[in-house]
Steps between C-alpha positions, in 0.01 A plus 500: 500500500567369157634165384378233256140406454289282269200572274224245437409415137380252262770344281414390148667526168311601184541668170301821437343579164819687383701181578665627808571256781358611840586306812347642821212710620502665851187488728358837595292603800356814653765740604614538861505835670853569378410442132131625475613861434696383197293220336180311530670160528837349602683153465423236753799501737562155663611482868836322520334218708277426227736476213586125520144394517407719198786343303396149603279363205364225752376766735126503569499869398623403155250209434284553195748746331586438136802295423825675541320783687535585856232691695521601858280740686 
């Protein structure tokens, strides 16, 4: 048990109204049974076998996303 894992997210860089640069936004989903007692949502955890495809901007799963953004579900 344990080890490394990846979280899905939309990557974009923008400046908020106070001038602070923000560079990433995680994707959230309904909590699994381990997290549901603590919170009503949790980050999307990628399976290790899906990581390469999610990072591939030419993937069919990423078609239609904004430039410089990666979407994988």
